[in-house]
Backbone as JSON, one array per atom type, in Angstrom:
{
  "sequence": "MTIPPEFNGCENLEFSEFYKKTHTKKNKEWIDPICAVKHSKMLSLREESSQSSVQLTSEEMSRQALGKRKRYILGFGVGPKPSSSSSTPSRVSQVHVRELQKLKAKIEEMKMEHKELRRQLEQERREREEERKEREEEQKQIAHLTILVTEFLKKKTQTHKLSIHHDGAIYSTGSTNTRCFCSDDHGGVVYKQNSVFGIRIFLST",
  "N": [[11.28, -59.73, 10.47], [10.81, -61.52, 13.42], [9.19, -64.57, 13.86], [7.04, -65.93, 16.27], [7.59, -69.19, 17.73], [5.25, -70.78, 17.98], [3.73, -69.83, 15.93], [4.83, -70.64, 13.59], [4.86, -71.42, 10.15], [2.65, -69.97, 9.57], [3.08, -67.74, 8.11], [2.48, -67.6, 5.44], [-0.2, -67.65, 5.25], [-3.55, -66.53, 4.47], [-4.97, -63.44, 5.66], [-7.34, -63.67, 7.27], [-7.29, -66.37, 7.87], [-4.91, -66.5, 9.22], [-5.6, -64.99, 11.46], [-7.53, -66.67, 12.6], [-5.95, -68.88, 13.18], [-4.28, -67.89, 15.13], [-5.98, -67.23, 17.19], [-7.39, -69.29, 18.3], [-7.83, -72.18, 20.39], [-6.02, -75.24, 21.19], [-7.93, -77.17, 20.93], [-9.45, -76.19, 18.93], [-11.33, -74.32, 19.64], [-12.53, -70.97, 20.01], [-10.59, -68.45, 21.6], [-11.96, -66.42, 22.71], [-15.35, -65.45, 22.56], [-15.85, -63.15, 21.06], [-13.9, -63.13, 19.17], [-14.72, -64.93, 17.26], [-16.81, -63.52, 16.1], [-15.45, -61.38, 14.92], [-13.88, -62.77, 13.14], [-15.79, -63.78, 11.43], [-16.64, -61.41, 10.29], [-14.36, -60.75, 8.87], [-14.4, -62.78, 6.94], [-16.7, -62.08, 5.57], [-15.93, -59.61, 4.51], [-13.89, -60.46, 2.85], [-15.33, -61.96, 1.03], [-16.94, -60.02, -0.15], [-14.95, -58.5, -1.28], [-13.92, -60.25, -3.15], [-15.98, -60.42, -4.94], [-16.07, -57.94, -6.01], [-14.21, -55.56, -7.97], [-12.18, -54.59, -6.52], [-9.54, -55.47, -4.6], [-9.08, -56.31, -1.29], [-6.43, -55.45, 0.87], [-4.33, -57.09, 3.32], [-3.8, -55.31, 5.35], [-5.89, -53.42, 5.07], [-8.1, -55.04, 5.56], [-7.57, -55.71, 8.19], [-7.87, -53.22, 9.47], [-10.59, -52.67, 8.96], [-11.99, -54.84, 10.09], [-10.91, -55.26, 12.64], [-10.32, -52.8, 13.66], [-8.61, -49.6, 13.94], [-6.9, -49.32, 16.07], [-6.07, -51.79, 16.87], [-4.05, -52.97, 15.29], [-3.21, -55.49, 14.34], [-2.01, -56.33, 12.1], [0.68, -55.98, 12.3], [1.73, -58.25, 13.37], [1.56, -60.12, 11.45], [3.29, -62.16, 10.29], [5.61, -62.21, 7.61], [4.24, -60.54, 6.08], [2.83, -57.63, 4.38], [3.87, -54.46, 5.64], [2.17, -52.05, 7.62], [1.23, -48.94, 6.16], [2.67, -45.62, 6.62], [0.65, -43.8, 6.77], [-1.38, -45.1, 8.06], [-0.61, -45.26, 10.71], [-0.32, -42.61, 11.46], [-2.78, -40.76, 10.67], [-3.21, -38.83, 7.78], [-5.18, -36.95, 7.36], [-6.04, -36.15, 9.89], [-3.67, -35.02, 10.8], [-3.4, -32.88, 9.01], [-5.64, -31.36, 9.71], [-4.95, -30.65, 12.31], [-2.68, -29.13, 11.78], [-3.8, -26.97, 10.35], [-5.47, -25.9, 12.33], [-3.53, -25.16, 14.17], [-2.18, -23.2, 12.71], [-4.22, -21.29, 12.52], [-4.48, -20.61, 15.21], [-1.96, -19.48, 15.69], [-2.11, -17.27, 13.96], [-4.2, -15.89, 15.2], [-3.03, -15.31, 17.65], [-0.98, -13.57, 16.84], [-2.55, -11.49, 15.86], [-3.78, -10.65, 18.23], [-1.53, -9.76, 19.59], [-0.82, -7.52, 18.02], [-3.08, -5.92, 18.43], [-2.85, -5.49, 21.17], [-0.45, -4.07, 21.24], [-1.2, -1.74, 19.85], [-3.13, -0.76, 21.6], [-1.57, -0.17, 23.85], [-0.04, 1.89, 22.74], [-2.0, 3.86, 22.33], [-2.79, 4.33, 24.98], [-0.42, 5.38, 26.02], [-0.22, 7.72, 24.51], [-2.49, 9.11, 25.44], [-1.72, 9.43, 28.08], [0.49, 11.18, 27.83], [-0.84, 13.42, 26.79], [-2.51, 14.1, 28.95], [-0.55, 14.78, 30.79], [0.58, 17.05, 29.59], [-1.65, 18.77, 29.69], [-1.89, 19.03, 32.45], [0.51, 20.39, 33.08], [0.02, 22.77, 31.7], [-2.17, 23.78, 33.16], [-0.93, 24.18, 35.64], [0.89, 26.18, 34.92], [-0.86, 28.23, 34.22], [-2.05, 28.7, 36.72], [0.18, 29.62, 38.11], [0.66, 32.03, 36.73], [-1.71, 33.39, 37.29], [-1.46, 33.63, 40.07], [0.83, 35.23, 40.18], [-0.09, 37.58, 38.92], [-2.05, 38.27, 40.74], [-0.51, 38.95, 42.96], [0.83, 41.19, 41.92], [-1.32, 42.96, 41.47], [-2.26, 43.25, 44.07], [-0.07, 44.5, 45.33], [-0.03, 46.83, 43.82], [-2.51, 48.02, 44.52], [-2.06, 48.38, 47.2], [0.0, 50.27, 47.24], [-1.39, 52.3, 46.03], [-3.33, 53.01, 47.92], [-1.72, 54.22, 49.72], [-0.93, 56.59, 48.64], [-1.35, 60.22, 48.28], [-4.51, 61.83, 48.45], [-6.53, 64.01, 46.64], [-9.18, 66.23, 46.59], [-11.32, 68.38, 44.85], [-13.57, 71.01, 45.39], [-16.37, 73.11, 44.64], [-16.26, 75.36, 46.29], [-13.84, 75.36, 47.57], [-10.86, 73.49, 48.62], [-9.83, 70.19, 49.39], [-7.31, 68.5, 50.99], [-5.95, 65.45, 51.5], [-4.18, 63.12, 53.46], [-4.56, 60.79, 54.68], [-4.01, 60.67, 57.36], [-4.34, 61.99, 60.7], [-5.17, 65.44, 61.35], [-4.5, 66.57, 58.87], [-6.01, 67.77, 57.01], [-6.89, 70.48, 55.02], [-8.65, 73.43, 54.45], [-9.42, 75.63, 51.86], [-10.58, 78.75, 50.95], [-12.19, 81.63, 49.5], [-14.16, 84.34, 49.85], [-14.15, 86.66, 48.48], [-13.18, 86.44, 45.93], [-10.46, 86.41, 45.61], [-7.01, 85.24, 45.55], [-6.02, 82.74, 47.56], [-4.15, 80.89, 50.04], [-3.38, 77.91, 51.81], [-1.4, 76.54, 54.21], [-0.28, 73.25, 54.72], [-0.17, 71.65, 57.84], [1.36, 69.46, 58.33], [2.98, 68.59, 56.1], [3.81, 70.96, 55.1], [2.89, 72.13, 52.75], [1.78, 74.33, 50.28], [-1.3, 75.22, 48.96], [-2.71, 76.65, 46.22], [-5.53, 78.37, 45.27], [-7.94, 79.62, 42.98], [-10.73, 81.63, 42.99]],
  "CA": [[10.48, -59.89, 11.69], [10.91, -62.86, 14.0], [7.87, -65.15, 14.1], [7.05, -66.83, 17.43], [7.6, -70.62, 17.33], [3.91, -71.35, 17.86], [3.11, -69.33, 14.7], [5.59, -71.1, 12.43], [4.02, -71.94, 9.1], [1.48, -69.1, 9.37], [3.44, -66.53, 7.39], [1.92, -67.6, 4.09], [-1.65, -67.75, 5.34], [-4.36, -65.33, 4.26], [-5.07, -62.77, 6.96], [-8.42, -64.23, 8.08], [-6.83, -67.66, 8.37], [-3.89, -66.2, 10.23], [-6.3, -64.56, 12.67], [-8.14, -67.86, 13.21], [-4.88, -69.73, 13.7], [-3.67, -67.29, 16.33], [-6.99, -66.91, 18.21], [-8.09, -70.52, 18.71], [-7.08, -73.08, 21.27], [-5.63, -76.5, 20.54], [-9.15, -77.92, 20.63], [-10.09, -75.43, 17.85], [-12.29, -73.37, 20.17], [-12.04, -69.59, 20.06], [-10.15, -68.04, 22.94], [-12.99, -65.51, 23.19], [-16.44, -65.45, 21.57], [-15.77, -61.98, 20.18], [-12.98, -63.44, 18.08], [-15.52, -65.57, 16.22], [-17.55, -62.46, 15.42], [-14.5, -60.64, 14.08], [-13.46, -63.64, 12.04], [-16.91, -63.8, 10.47], [-16.6, -60.14, 9.57], [-13.26, -60.85, 7.89], [-14.85, -63.62, 5.83], [-17.65, -61.29, 4.78], [-15.15, -58.62, 3.76], [-13.16, -61.16, 1.78], [-16.31, -62.34, 0.02], [-17.31, -58.8, -0.88], [-13.8, -58.09, -2.08], [-13.77, -61.16, -4.29], [-17.06, -60.13, -5.89], [-15.82, -56.64, -6.62], [-12.93, -55.45, -8.67], [-11.2, -54.05, -5.59], [-9.03, -56.5, -3.71], [-8.65, -55.78, 0.01], [-5.15, -55.92, 1.4], [-4.4, -57.55, 4.71], [-3.84, -54.13, 6.21], [-7.22, -52.85, 5.02], [-9.0, -55.96, 6.26], [-7.3, -55.58, 9.63], [-8.47, -51.98, 9.96], [-12.05, -52.72, 8.91], [-12.54, -55.88, 10.96], [-10.4, -55.2, 14.01], [-10.18, -51.42, 14.11], [-7.29, -49.01, 13.7], [-6.05, -49.38, 17.25], [-5.59, -53.14, 17.13], [-2.76, -53.1, 14.62], [-2.82, -56.9, 14.27], [-1.22, -56.55, 10.9], [2.09, -55.97, 12.65], [2.17, -59.6, 13.7], [1.17, -61.01, 10.37], [4.46, -62.77, 9.67], [6.4, -61.4, 6.7], [3.29, -59.85, 5.22], [3.1, -56.2, 4.17], [3.83, -53.6, 6.81], [1.21, -50.95, 7.44], [1.82, -47.68, 5.69], [2.79, -44.59, 7.64], [-0.62, -43.09, 6.89], [-2.25, -45.8, 9.0], [-0.19, -44.94, 12.07], [-0.61, -41.19, 11.67], [-3.67, -40.37, 9.57], [-2.83, -37.53, 7.21], [-6.27, -35.99, 7.5], [-5.98, -35.6, 11.25], [-2.5, -34.15, 10.87], [-3.69, -31.65, 8.29], [-6.57, -30.57, 10.52], [-4.17, -30.09, 13.42], [-1.82, -28.08, 11.23], [-4.63, -25.8, 10.06], [-5.88, -25.3, 13.6], [-2.35, -24.51, 14.74], [-1.95, -21.98, 11.95], [-5.25, -20.33, 12.93], [-4.14, -20.13, 16.55], [-0.81, -18.58, 15.56], [-2.59, -16.01, 13.38], [-4.98, -15.2, 16.22], [-2.09, -14.78, 18.64], [-0.33, -12.41, 16.24], [-3.54, -10.42, 15.82], [-3.94, -10.15, 19.59], [-0.32, -9.0, 19.9], [-0.91, -6.23, 17.36], [-4.1, -5.13, 19.13], [-2.28, -5.1, 22.46], [0.54, -3.04, 20.97], [-1.93, -0.52, 19.51], [-3.76, -0.28, 22.83], [-0.51, 0.45, 24.65], [0.33, 3.15, 22.11], [-3.06, 4.82, 22.62], [-2.71, 4.68, 26.4], [0.75, 6.24, 26.2], [-0.58, 9.01, 23.94], [-3.41, 9.75, 26.38], [-0.95, 9.82, 29.27], [1.25, 12.38, 27.49], [-1.77, 14.55, 26.68], [-2.91, 14.49, 30.31], [0.59, 15.42, 31.42], [0.66, 18.39, 29.02], [-2.74, 19.56, 30.26], [-1.55, 19.33, 33.85], [1.53, 21.44, 33.08], [-0.62, 24.03, 31.29], [-2.95, 24.28, 34.3], [0.0, 24.69, 36.64], [1.43, 27.44, 34.42], [-1.93, 29.23, 34.35], [-2.18, 29.02, 38.13], [1.32, 30.46, 38.47], [0.44, 33.36, 36.17], [-2.78, 34.03, 38.08], [-0.9, 33.99, 41.37], [1.73, 36.36, 39.98], [-0.91, 38.77, 38.67], [-2.7, 38.62, 42.01], [0.49, 39.65, 43.77], [1.06, 42.52, 41.33], [-2.5, 43.79, 41.73], [-2.29, 43.54, 45.51], [0.96, 45.51, 45.59], [-0.45, 48.09, 43.22], [-3.57, 48.59, 45.34], [-1.46, 48.78, 48.47], [0.67, 51.55, 47.0], [-2.41, 53.28, 45.69], [-3.96, 53.48, 49.15], [-0.75, 55.0, 50.48], [-0.7, 57.88, 47.97], [-2.2, 61.32, 48.76], [-5.74, 62.03, 47.71], [-6.89, 65.42, 46.55], [-10.52, 66.45, 46.05], [-11.59, 69.79, 44.62], [-14.99, 71.33, 45.4], [-16.64, 74.42, 44.05], [-15.98, 76.45, 47.22], [-12.59, 75.17, 48.3], [-10.07, 72.3, 48.31], [-9.56, 69.27, 50.5], [-6.07, 67.75, 50.8], [-6.0, 64.37, 52.48], [-3.03, 62.2, 53.48], [-4.94, 59.57, 55.36], [-3.64, 60.74, 58.78], [-5.05, 63.05, 61.44], [-4.68, 66.82, 61.28], [-3.86, 66.81, 57.57], [-6.99, 68.32, 56.08], [-6.81, 71.95, 55.0], [-9.69, 74.01, 53.6], [-9.02, 76.92, 51.3], [-11.7, 79.41, 50.29], [-12.13, 83.09, 49.51], [-15.46, 84.85, 49.45], [-13.98, 87.92, 47.74], [-12.65, 86.18, 44.59], [-9.01, 86.53, 45.57], [-6.2, 84.01, 45.59], [-5.59, 82.46, 48.93], [-3.46, 79.61, 50.17], [-3.37, 77.34, 53.15], [-0.24, 75.65, 54.35], [-0.54, 72.04, 55.49], [0.64, 71.66, 59.06], [2.23, 68.27, 58.41], [3.97, 68.55, 55.03], [4.22, 72.32, 54.74], [2.58, 72.34, 51.33], [0.83, 75.41, 50.02], [-2.22, 74.94, 47.88], [-3.25, 77.91, 45.71], [-6.8, 78.23, 44.58], [-8.5, 80.86, 42.44], [-12.18, 81.51, 43.01]],
  "C": [[10.59, -61.33, 12.16], [9.53, -63.38, 14.34], [7.95, -66.07, 15.31], [6.95, -68.28, 16.99], [6.21, -71.18, 17.14], [3.2, -70.89, 16.6], [3.87, -69.75, 13.45], [4.65, -71.74, 11.41], [2.81, -71.08, 8.81], [1.79, -67.92, 8.46], [2.84, -66.46, 6.0], [0.4, -67.7, 4.09], [-2.31, -66.42, 4.96], [-4.71, -64.75, 5.62], [-6.17, -63.36, 7.85], [-8.03, -65.59, 8.66], [-5.75, -67.48, 9.44], [-4.54, -65.8, 11.56], [-6.91, -65.76, 13.38], [-7.08, -68.75, 13.84], [-4.35, -69.2, 15.02], [-4.69, -66.99, 17.43], [-7.86, -68.12, 18.58], [-7.17, -71.37, 19.57], [-6.71, -74.35, 20.49], [-6.85, -77.35, 20.18], [-10.01, -77.2, 19.59], [-11.19, -74.47, 18.35], [-11.67, -71.96, 20.2], [-11.64, -69.23, 21.49], [-11.14, -67.06, 23.56], [-14.1, -65.46, 22.14], [-16.38, -64.27, 20.61], [-14.86, -62.23, 18.99], [-13.73, -64.1, 16.93], [-16.29, -64.54, 15.42], [-16.64, -61.71, 14.47], [-14.05, -61.48, 12.9], [-14.55, -63.73, 10.98], [-16.94, -62.52, 9.65], [-15.5, -60.15, 8.52], [-13.69, -61.66, 6.68], [-15.83, -62.86, 4.94], [-16.93, -60.26, 3.93], [-14.41, -59.28, 2.6], [-14.11, -61.55, 0.66], [-16.71, -61.13, -0.82], [-16.17, -58.35, -1.78], [-13.64, -58.97, -3.31], [-14.83, -60.9, -5.36], [-16.89, -58.79, -6.6], [-14.47, -56.65, -7.3], [-11.82, -54.94, -7.77], [-10.8, -55.15, -4.61], [-8.53, -55.86, -2.42], [-7.29, -56.34, 0.38], [-5.34, -56.39, 2.83], [-4.49, -56.38, 5.67], [-5.23, -53.53, 6.25], [-8.23, -53.73, 5.74], [-8.81, -55.87, 7.77], [-7.97, -54.34, 10.19], [-9.99, -52.07, 10.0], [-12.65, -53.72, 9.89], [-12.14, -55.71, 12.41], [-10.29, -53.78, 14.54], [-8.75, -50.93, 13.95], [-6.36, -49.2, 14.88], [-5.44, -50.77, 17.46], [-4.22, -53.38, 16.53], [-2.29, -54.56, 14.55], [-1.95, -57.18, 13.06], [0.27, -56.58, 11.19], [2.6, -57.36, 12.97], [1.86, -60.61, 12.62], [2.39, -61.5, 9.6], [5.25, -61.81, 8.82], [5.51, -60.65, 5.73], [3.61, -58.38, 5.11], [2.97, -55.41, 5.45], [2.82, -52.48, 6.57], [1.92, -49.69, 7.0], [1.84, -46.66, 6.81], [1.49, -43.85, 7.83], [-1.55, -43.77, 7.88], [-1.89, -45.49, 10.43], [-0.48, -43.49, 12.42], [-1.47, -40.71, 10.52], [-3.36, -38.96, 9.09], [-3.93, -36.5, 7.39], [-6.25, -35.33, 8.87], [-4.81, -34.64, 11.38], [-2.76, -32.82, 10.17], [-4.65, -30.75, 9.07], [-5.83, -29.91, 11.67], [-3.28, -28.95, 12.94], [-2.62, -26.81, 10.95], [-5.08, -25.1, 11.34], [-4.71, -24.56, 14.25], [-2.04, -23.2, 14.03], [-2.96, -20.9, 12.32], [-4.93, -19.74, 14.3], [-2.97, -19.16, 16.5], [-1.24, -17.23, 14.99], [-3.38, -15.2, 14.39], [-4.08, -14.59, 17.27], [-1.39, -13.54, 18.1], [-1.29, -11.22, 16.18], [-3.73, -9.8, 17.2], [-2.72, -9.34, 20.01], [-0.38, -7.6, 19.29], [-1.94, -5.34, 18.05], [-3.58, -4.64, 20.47], [-1.26, -3.97, 22.29], [-0.14, -1.71, 20.66], [-2.59, 0.08, 20.74], [-2.75, 0.41, 23.73], [-0.1, 1.79, 24.07], [-0.72, 4.23, 22.42], [-3.02, 5.27, 24.08], [-1.54, 5.62, 26.68], [0.47, 7.64, 25.66], [-1.5, 9.78, 24.87], [-2.67, 10.22, 27.63], [-0.15, 11.09, 29.01], [0.34, 13.6, 27.39], [-2.23, 15.03, 28.05], [-1.78, 15.21, 31.03], [0.75, 16.85, 30.9], [-0.44, 19.3, 29.57], [-2.45, 19.95, 31.7], [-0.52, 20.45, 33.94], [0.93, 22.79, 32.68], [-1.44, 24.63, 32.43], [-2.05, 24.86, 35.38], [0.57, 26.04, 36.21], [0.39, 28.55, 34.54], [-2.1, 29.66, 35.8], [-1.03, 29.9, 38.61], [1.13, 31.89, 37.96], [-0.64, 34.11, 36.94], [-2.26, 34.48, 39.43], [0.02, 35.2, 41.25], [0.95, 37.65, 39.74], [-1.62, 39.22, 39.93], [-1.76, 39.39, 42.91], [0.72, 41.06, 43.25], [-0.11, 43.46, 41.62], [-2.57, 44.19, 43.2], [-1.27, 44.62, 45.87], [0.56, 46.87, 45.03], [-1.52, 48.78, 44.07], [-3.02, 49.07, 46.68], [-0.75, 50.12, 48.34], [-0.33, 52.65, 46.72], [-3.06, 53.86, 46.93], [-3.03, 54.34, 49.98], [-0.45, 56.35, 49.84], [-1.66, 58.93, 48.53], [-3.39, 61.49, 47.85], [-6.11, 63.52, 47.76], [-8.27, 65.54, 45.9], [-10.78, 67.95, 45.96], [-13.1, 69.99, 44.57], [-15.16, 72.76, 44.88], [-16.29, 75.56, 45.0], [-14.69, 76.23, 48.0], [-11.88, 73.91, 47.85], [-9.89, 71.48, 49.56], [-8.31, 68.48, 50.15], [-6.0, 66.69, 51.89], [-4.79, 63.47, 52.33], [-3.36, 60.92, 54.2], [-4.57, 59.57, 56.83], [-4.4, 61.9, 59.42], [-4.37, 64.4, 61.24], [-3.99, 67.12, 59.96], [-4.84, 67.39, 56.57], [-6.98, 69.84, 56.19], [-7.86, 72.46, 54.02], [-9.23, 75.39, 53.13], [-10.23, 77.53, 50.58], [-11.54, 80.92, 50.41], [-13.46, 83.6, 48.98], [-15.35, 86.11, 48.59], [-13.36, 87.7, 46.37], [-11.16, 86.33, 44.5], [-8.33, 85.18, 45.59], [-5.72, 83.84, 47.0], [-4.83, 81.15, 48.95], [-3.54, 79.19, 51.61], [-2.22, 76.37, 53.23], [-0.61, 74.47, 55.23], [0.4, 71.99, 56.66], [1.6, 70.49, 59.15], [3.33, 68.34, 57.39], [4.47, 69.94, 54.64], [3.97, 72.63, 53.29], [1.54, 73.44, 51.22], [-0.01, 75.08, 48.8], [-2.87, 76.25, 47.47], [-4.53, 77.61, 44.95], [-7.24, 79.6, 44.08], [-10.0, 80.68, 42.37], [-12.8, 82.54, 42.09]]
}
């Protein structure tokens, strides 16, 4: 890493001293009052670290005093480079991966439900089509039977009708002058010839 000329000689400084060196003017005044506050926090962290058995690295001090977004450790001369975990926190990545996996599983579940719904709709459509064809076939059969019955009744009305009574016979053809009565008061056999068809009807009394 190339160190700016104004920072020459700072590469071996402790991080808090490096921060003070790079954030003060030539007259030793801070370039911003907030820098003094952050520097004081660094000193406090260093003091706490020295009193404990855990030694803070420059990277850890940078994150705690300046925040993760500042990344001042990148300009700390030839000091240690921040680990990859600091640039891309593993916890956040793992959470994102789990959420992505849940979303994918949900999408697959929705696809299966959609496929099943389409299958059911197709089955219902086929059943309705079969019912429609059955109704049409029934209507055709009813219409055919109606025609047959109508023709049968029509032929039936055109046939000759014959009625027999106790004192004679009536022969009817459905037209005028076709009725002939046959009777005998003496118990003999008589006949009457129809004037239209020439048919003789024999009766015994």
